[in-house]
C-alpha positions in Angstrom: 41.3 53.0 -5.9 40.6 53.9 -9.6 37.4 52.9 -11.4 39.1 50.0 -13.2 40.3 48.5 -9.9 36.9 49.0 -8.4 35.4 47.2 -11.4 37.7 44.2 -10.9 36.9 43.9 -7.2 33.1 44.1 -7.8 33.4 41.5 -10.7 35.4 39.1 -8.5 32.9 39.4 -5.7 30.1 38.9 -8.1 31.7 35.7 -9.6 32.4 34.4 -6.1 28.8 34.9 -5.1 27.5 33.2 -8.3 29.8 30.2 -7.9 28.9 29.9 -4.2 25.2 30.1 -5.0 25.6 27.4 -7.7 27.5 25.1 -5.4 25.1 25.6 -2.6 22.2 25.0 -4.9 23.8 21.8 -6.2 24.5 20.6 -2.7 21.0 21.4 -1.7 19.6 19.5 -4.6 21.8 16.6 -3.7 20.7 16.8 -0.1 17.0 16.9 -1.1 17.5 13.9 -3.4 19.2 11.9 -0.6 16.5 13.0 1.8 13.8 11.9 -0.7 15.4 8.4 -1.1 15.7 8.0 2.7 12.2 9.2 3.2 10.9 6.6 0.7 12.9 4.0 2.5 11.6 4.9 5.9 8.0 4.9 4.5 8.4 1.3 3.3 6.1 -1.1 5.2 8.6 -3.8 4.7 11.5 -2.5 6.8 12.4 -4.1 10.1 11.0 -2.3 13.2 14.5 -1.2 14.2 14.4 1.5 11.5 11.6 3.3 13.3 14.1 4.8 15.7 15.5 7.0 13.0 14.6 10.7 13.1 11.0 11.3 12.1 11.8 14.8 10.8 13.1 13.3 7.6 9.5 12.1 6.8 8.3 15.7 6.4 10.0 16.1 3.1 7.3 16.1 0.4 7.7 14.8 -3.1 5.5 14.2 -6.1 4.4 10.5 -6.9 6.1 9.0 -9.9 4.2 7.5 -12.8 4.6 3.8 -13.6 3.7 2.0 -16.8 2.0 -1.3 -17.0 3.5 -3.8 -19.4 0.9 -4.2 -22.0 2.6 -5.7 -25.1 1.2 -7.8 -27.8 0.2 -7.5 -31.4 -3.4 -6.7 -30.4 -2.7 -4.8 -27.2 -4.8 -2.0 -26.1 -3.3 1.5 -25.5 -1.0 1.4 -22.5 -2.5 2.5 -19.2 -0.6 4.7 -16.8 -1.2 5.7 -13.2 0.5 7.3 -10.3 1.2 5.4 -7.2 -1.7 6.7 -5.0 -4.9 5.3 -3.8 -7.1 7.8 -5.6 -5.8 7.8 -9.2 -6.3 4.7 -11.3 -7.3 4.2 -14.9 -7.4 0.4 -15.3 -10.0 -2.5 -15.3 -12.4 -2.8 -12.4 -16.0 -3.9 -11.8 -18.8 -3.9 -9.2 -19.3 -7.4 -7.8 -23.0 -8.4 -8.0 -25.2 -9.5 -5.1 -26.1 -13.2 -5.4 -29.4 -13.7 -7.2 -31.4 -15.4 -4.4 -34.7 -14.9 -6.4 -33.6 -17.5 -8.9 -30.8 -19.4 -7.3 -30.4 -20.9 -3.8 -27.3 -20.3 -1.6 -24.6 -22.3 -3.4 -24.5 -25.2 -1.0 -24.5 -28.6 -2.6 -23.5 -32.1 -1.6 -20.2 -33.2 -3.0 -20.6 -36.9 -2.1 -17.4 -37.1 0.0 -16.5 -36.4 3.6 -13.1 -35.0 2.6 -13.0 -31.4 3.8 -10.5 -30.0 1.4 -10.7 -31.8 -1.9 -8.2 -31.1 -4.7 -10.5 -32.4 -7.5 -12.1 -29.9 -9.9 -15.5 -28.6 -9.0 -18.2 -26.8 -11.0 -20.5 -25.9 -8.1 -20.4 -24.9 -4.5 -18.3 -22.5 -2.5 -15.0 -22.2 -4.5 -12.2 -20.3 -2.8 -9.2 -19.9 -5.1 -6.4 -19.9 -2.5 -3.1 -18.2 -3.5 0.0 -18.8 -1.4 1.0 -16.4 1.4 -1.9 -14.0 1.2 -3.2 -14.6 4.8 -5.8 -17.1 3.5 -5.9 -19.2 6.7 -8.5 -16.7 8.1 -10.6 -16.9 5.0 -10.4 -20.7 4.9 -11.7 -20.9 8.5 -14.7 -18.7 7.6 -15.3 -20.8 4.5 -15.2 -24.1 6.4 -17.6 -22.9 9.1 -19.9 -21.6 6.4 -19.8 -24.9 4.5 -20.6 -26.9 7.5 -23.2 -24.7 9.2 -25.1 -23.8 6.1 -25.4 -27.5 5.1 -26.9 -28.4 8.4 -29.2 -25.4 8.6 -30.8 -25.7 5.2 -34.5 -26.1 5.8 -36.9 -28.5 4.2 -38.7 -25.6 2.5 -35.5 -24.3 0.9 -34.8 -27.8 -0.5 -38.2 -28.1 -1.9 -38.2 -24.6 -3.4 -35.1 -25.2 -5.4 -35.7 -28.9 -6.1 -32.9 -30.1 -3.9 -34.2 -33.7 -3.1 -31.2 -35.2 -1.4 -31.3 -35.7 2.4 -29.5 -33.4 4.8 -25.7 -33.6 4.4 -22.8 -32.6 6.6 -20.9 -30.1 4.5 -21.5 -27.9 1.4 -19.3 -28.7 -1.6 -16.3 -26.4 -1.4 -12.7 -26.0 -2.4 -10.0 -24.4 -0.3 -6.7 -26.0 -1.2 -3.8 -24.3 -2.9 -3.5 -24.7 -6.7 -4.3 -22.8 -9.9 -7.8 -21.9 -11.1 -6.9 -23.6 -14.4 -6.1 -26.9 -12.6 -9.5 -26.8 -10.9 -11.1 -26.2 -14.3 -13.1 -23.2 -13.0 -13.7 -22.1 -16.5 -16.3 -24.9 -16.7 -18.1 -24.0 -13.4 -21.8 -23.5 -13.2 -22.1 -19.8 -12.4 -25.7 -20.2 -11.1 -24.6 -22.9 -8.6 -21.2 -21.7 -7.5 -19.5 -18.7 -5.8 -15.9 -18.3 -6.9 -13.8 -15.9 -4.8 -10.2 -15.2 -3.9 -8.0 -13.1 -1.8 -4.9 -11.2 -3.0 -2.1 -9.2 -1.4 0.3 -6.5 -2.4 2.8 -8.3 -4.7 5.9 -7.1 -2.8 4.5 -8.0 0.6 3.6 -11.4 -0.8 7.1 -12.0 -2.2 8.6 -11.1 1.2 6.2 -13.5 3.0 6.9 -16.3 0.5 10.7 -16.0 1.0 10.6 -16.0 4.8 8.1 -18.8 5.0 9.4 -21.3 2.4 13.0 -20.4 2.2 13.9 -19.1 5.7 11.5 -20.9 8.0 10.8 -24.1 6.2 14.1 -24.7 4.2 16.1 -23.0 7.0 18.3 -21.0 4.6 19.9 -17.8 5.9 18.1 -14.6 5.0 21.1 -12.8 3.5 20.8 -10.2 0.8 22.4 -12.6 -1.7 19.9 -15.4 -1.0 16.9 -13.0 -0.9 17.8 -11.4 -4.2 18.5 -14.7 -5.9 15.0 -15.9 -4.9 13.4 -12.7 -6.2 15.0 -13.2 -9.5 13.6 -16.8 -9.9 10.6 -17.8 -12.0 8.2 -18.5 -9.1 8.3 -14.9 -8.0 7.1 -13.6 -11.3 3.4 -12.9 -11.8 2.4 -15.0 -8.8 -1.2 -13.8 -8.5 -1.8 -14.0 -12.2 -0.7 -17.6 -12.4 -2.9 -18.6 -9.5 -6.1 -16.7 -10.4 -6.3 -16.8 -14.2 -9.2 -19.0 -15.2 -9.0 -19.1 -19.0 -6.6 -22.0 -20.0 -5.6 -20.0 -23.0 -4.3 -17.2 -20.8 -2.6 -19.4 -18.3 0.8 -18.2 -17.2 2.1 -21.6 -16.2 0.7 -24.9 -17.2 0.9 -28.6 -16.5 3.6 -29.4 -13.9 4.1 -25.8 -13.0 7.2 -25.3 -15.0 7.7 -22.1 -16.8 5.7 -22.0 -20.1 7.1 -19.3 -22.3 4.3 -17.2 -23.8 4.4 -14.2 -26.1 4.5 -10.9 -24.3 1.3 -10.7 -22.2 -1.4 -8.2 -22.5 -1.8 -7.7 -18.8 -5.0 -5.6 -19.1 -6.7 -8.4 -21.0 -5.6 -11.0 -18.4 -6.9 -8.8 -15.5 -10.1 -8.1 -17.2 -10.7 -11.9 -17.7 -9.9 -12.6 -14.0 -12.3 -9.9 -12.8 -15.1 -11.2 -15.0 -14.5 -14.8 -13.9 -14.8 -14.2 -10.2 -17.8 -13.4 -8.1 -15.5 -11.6 -5.6 -11.8 -10.9 -4.9 -10.9 -9.6 -1.5 -7.8 -7.8 -0.3 -5.5 -9.1 2.4 -4.6 -5.6 3.7 -8.4 -4.8 3.8 -9.6 -8.2 5.2 -12.4 -6.9 7.4 -13.7 -4.6 4.6 -13.6 -7.6 2.3 -15.5 -9.7 4.7 -18.2 -7.1 5.2 -18.7 -6.8 1.4 -18.8 -10.6 1.1 -21.5 -10.6 3.8 -23.7 -8.4 1.6 -23.0 -10.3 -1.6 -24.0 -13.7 -0.1 -26.5 -12.4 2.5 -24.5 -13.7 5.4 -24.8 -12.8 9.0 -22.1 -11.1 11.0 -21.7 -14.3 13.1 -20.7 -16.1 9.9 -17.8 -13.8 9.1 -16.2 -13.6 12.5 -12.8 -15.1 13.2 -10.3 -15.5 16.0 -6.9 -14.0 15.3 -4.0 -14.4 15.0 -3.6 -17.5 12.7 -0.1 -18.6 11.7 1.6 -15.3 12.3 5.3 -14.7 12.3 7.0 -15.4 15.6 4.7 -18.4 16.2 4.9 -22.1 15.2 3.0 -23.7 12.3 2.5 -27.2 11.0 5.6 -28.6 9.3 6.8 -32.0 8.2 7.5 -35.5 9.7 11.0 -34.6 10.8 9.9 -31.1 11.8 6.2 -31.2 12.7 6.2 -27.7 14.1 8.1 -25.0 12.1 9.0 -21.6 13.7 7.9 -18.8 11.4 10.8 -16.3 11.3 9.6 -12.7 11.3 10.4 -11.0 8.0 12.6 -8.0 7.5 14.0 -6.1 4.5 17.5 -4.6 4.4 18.2 -1.3 2.5 19.7 -3.3 -0.4 16.7 -5.4 -0.9 14.4 -2.4 -0.4 16.3 -0.7 -3.2 15.7 -3.7 -5.5 12.0 -3.5 -4.8 12.1 0.1 -6.2 14.0 -0.9 -9.2 12.7 -1.1 -12.8 13.5 -4.8 -12.9 11.3 -5.6 -10.0 8.5 -3.3 -11.2 8.6 -5.1 -14.6 8.4 -8.5 -12.9 5.4 -7.7 -10.9 3.6 -5.4 -13.4 0.9 -7.8 -14.0 0.3 -8.6 -10.3 0.4 -4.9 -9.6 -2.3 -4.2 -12.1 -4.5 -7.0 -10.7 -4.0 -5.7 -7.2 -4.9 -2.2 -8.2 -8.0 -3.5 -10.1 -9.1 -5.5 -7.1 -8.8 -2.6 -4.8 -10.8 -0.3 -7.1 -13.4 -3.0 -7.6 -13.7 -3.4 -3.8 -14.2 0.4 -3.5 -16.8 0.5 -6.3 -18.7 -2.4 -4.7 -18.7 -0.6 -1.4 -20.1 2.5 -3.1 -22.8 0.5 -4.8 -23.8 -1.2 -1.6 -23.8 2.2 0.2 -20.6 3.3 1.9 -22.4 4.7 5.0 -24.2 1.4 5.4 -20.9 -0.6 5.0 -19.2 1.6 7.5 -21.9 1.2 10.1 -21.8 -2.6 9.7 -18.0 -2.4 10.1 -18.4 -0.7 13.5 -20.7 -3.5 14.6 -18.4 -6.1 13.2 -15.5 -4.7 15.1 -17.4 -4.8 18.4 -18.4 -8.4 17.7 -14.8 -9.2 16.8 -13.6 -7.8 20.1 -16.2 -9.9 21.9 -15.1 -13.2 20.3 -11.4 -12.4 20.8 -12.1 -12.0 24.5 -14.4 -15.1 24.8 -12.2 -17.4 22.7 -8.8 -16.4 24.2 -6.9 -19.6 25.1 -9.6 -21.9 23.6 -8.2 -22.2 20.0 -5.7 -25.0 19.7 -4.0 -25.7 16.4 -1.2 -28.3 15.6 1.5 -26.6 17.6 1.6 -24.9 21.0 3.5 -21.7 21.8 6.7 -23.5 22.6 6.7 -25.5 19.3 5.5 -28.8 20.7 3.0 -30.9 18.8 -0.6 -30.8 20.1 -2.2 -34.3 19.8 -5.1 -34.5 17.3 -7.7 -35.2 20.1 -6.7 -32.0 21.9 -6.9 -29.7 18.8 -9.9 -27.6 17.9 -9.5 -27.7 14.1 -11.6 -29.1 11.3 -8.5 -30.6 9.8 -4.7 -30.1 10.1 -4.4 -26.5 11.2 -7.5 -25.2 9.4 -10.6 -23.7 10.9 -9.3 -24.1 14.5 -11.6 -21.4 15.9 -14.9 -23.0 14.8 -15.7 -24.8 18.1 -15.5 -21.6 20.1 -17.2 -19.4 17.5 -20.1 -21.9 17.1 -20.6 -22.1 20.8 -21.0 -18.3 21.3 -24.1 -16.3 21.4 -23.2 -12.8 20.3 -25.0 -10.1 22.2 -27.8 -8.8 19.8 -26.8 -5.2 20.2 -23.4 -5.9 18.5 -25.0 -7.4 15.4 -26.9 -6.1 12.4 -29.8 -7.8 10.6 -29.5 -8.7 6.9 -31.4 -6.2 4.7 -31.8 -8.5 1.7 
């Protein structure tokens, strides 16, 4: 073989190797991309449990978190804030929630003049719980109602005299715990020295899933197809759900009046979130319920007994109160198909929940900052004692909490229930009757 032929052979081999390498690299890139997409899908907390049987080896593929922008439009908008989707990196509004000023103000327990447990009238004083839909608020309402009843009856004569409370003992502290917007309750007019305004929020996507399966699937009995799910997600009620519930300033209200969509100029979400943080004394996180309760304990100088609860309350797979024709409604367990999961990752969905995402991130950071201010070690020690006390009440109250429906979906007569009203605060009788072993508790340090 002459030199020219040899050169042709070598060149052909070289070209073949280069083409093969390029193709393999392209195929590898495609495989990695598909693996990444599948890994993200598998990591979603919203998928049905049946997906857990897929190979866990695909979860090992690592990838960098992507940046997301918060919609922050408006003529006077501040510079846009950006963050990556991790728990540690966040550059948005937050605050440290203050401990109640007991030196100058009594515990915010005042007579409301009515025996109605859950009034829908505006209030300017008392324990005010702004209750969003589908955030797991039944637990918090039970704690609130026990607190409102027990604190009213335990208020001493000396406390009344110290703070010039001259009315005779009453049965329940003024409180609010019904669904509705903060604007409708006129919380912008509240007396901040005589009221404690708090709320509880949830990951916006998890909230949307819960809302669909509760109201559309379980209550309205509509089939949970991809078409029905996506149609609901595209509707007005699924946009900025937390903001419309929690915003206090009427001028910043997302929806007004009857609840119909009120078209506003592009919102400065940062300004809205900052206003919400400033307006509330505390905002807890559904996914961090126990941490939130521990922090609220310190803010209001509560005891561990006062923040205990019996779980579960209105969970999927059980029956909840319904309507006249269906008094007990089965709560269908939620699931998300790959098509709906893909929509939750889309720019369209991210745009629709950008404001709620910012509020959720701000509330999480505020909770962390407050824990740090209180002393993270101290909060963690209290958490361990709280968990032991929780385990104790779960064991002691097992089978003793009766709501409106039994496990088979039959209505429980009112005289046989253990609730304050309807299906609310159904664990109070058992909890109030218990004496928690002292070694499980911690004394207030304030």
